[in-house]
Structures are given as C-alpha cells and as structure tokens.
C-alpha positions as CSV (number, residue, x, y, z in Angstrom):
1,M,54.6,201.5,-77.1
2,S,55.9,199.2,-74.3
3,L,54.0,198.5,-71.2
4,S,56.7,200.3,-69.1
5,H,56.2,203.5,-71.4
6,E,52.3,203.2,-71.0
7,V,52.7,202.9,-67.1
8,H,55.1,205.9,-67.2
9,C,52.6,208.1,-69.2
10,Q,49.7,207.0,-67.0
11,H,51.6,207.9,-63.7
12,A,52.5,211.2,-65.2
13,A,48.9,211.9,-66.1
14,E,47.7,210.8,-62.8
15,W,50.3,212.9,-60.9
16,T,49.3,215.9,-63.1
17,A,45.7,215.3,-62.4
18,T,46.3,215.4,-58.7
19,K,48.3,218.5,-58.7
20,L,45.5,220.3,-60.7
21,R,42.7,218.9,-58.7
22,W,44.2,220.2,-55.5
23,D,45.7,223.4,-57.1
24,L,49.2,222.2,-55.8
25,A,52.2,224.1,-57.0
26,A,55.0,222.5,-59.0
27,D,58.6,223.8,-58.8
28,P,60.5,224.6,-62.0
29,A,62.2,221.3,-61.9
30,E,59.0,219.3,-61.4
31,Q,57.2,221.4,-64.1
32,D,60.1,220.7,-66.5
33,A,60.0,217.1,-65.8
34,L,56.2,216.8,-66.3
35,L,56.5,218.7,-69.6
36,Q,59.1,216.4,-70.8
37,L,56.9,213.4,-69.8
38,A,54.0,214.9,-71.6
39,A,55.9,215.5,-74.8
40,A,56.9,211.7,-74.7
41,C,53.1,210.8,-74.1
42,P,51.2,212.6,-76.8
43,G,48.2,210.1,-76.7
44,T,47.9,210.5,-73.0
45,T,45.0,212.7,-71.7
46,V,44.8,214.2,-68.3
47,T,41.4,214.5,-66.7
48,Y,40.5,215.8,-63.3
49,E,37.7,217.6,-61.4
50,A,38.5,220.5,-59.2
51,A,38.5,219.7,-55.5
52,P,35.5,221.2,-53.7
C-alpha cells in the first residue's frame, strides 16, 4: 500500500469519526463517497467517542 493510499484511508477514517462524534448528517453523495473509501481501506478502523 502506498503512502498516498494510507493517507487517504486515514483522512477518510478521521472524517467519518468526526461525523459520528458530532452526530453530523451526510448527504447521499458524501455517504456514497465514504462507503467507497471504506471499501478501498479494509484495514482501516474508525474510532470515536460521542461528544458530550
């Protein structure tokens, strides 16, 4: 896996975690893009803690 791919996967995980943490909505286009990124990054884990 290239560094560029790893960075893409990490960014997608951080973006997803931010959306989940703050219970932010994603429109259908954003959701599709995030799902495609997730499929391309099977070894990436999203971790987050819900905002207070």
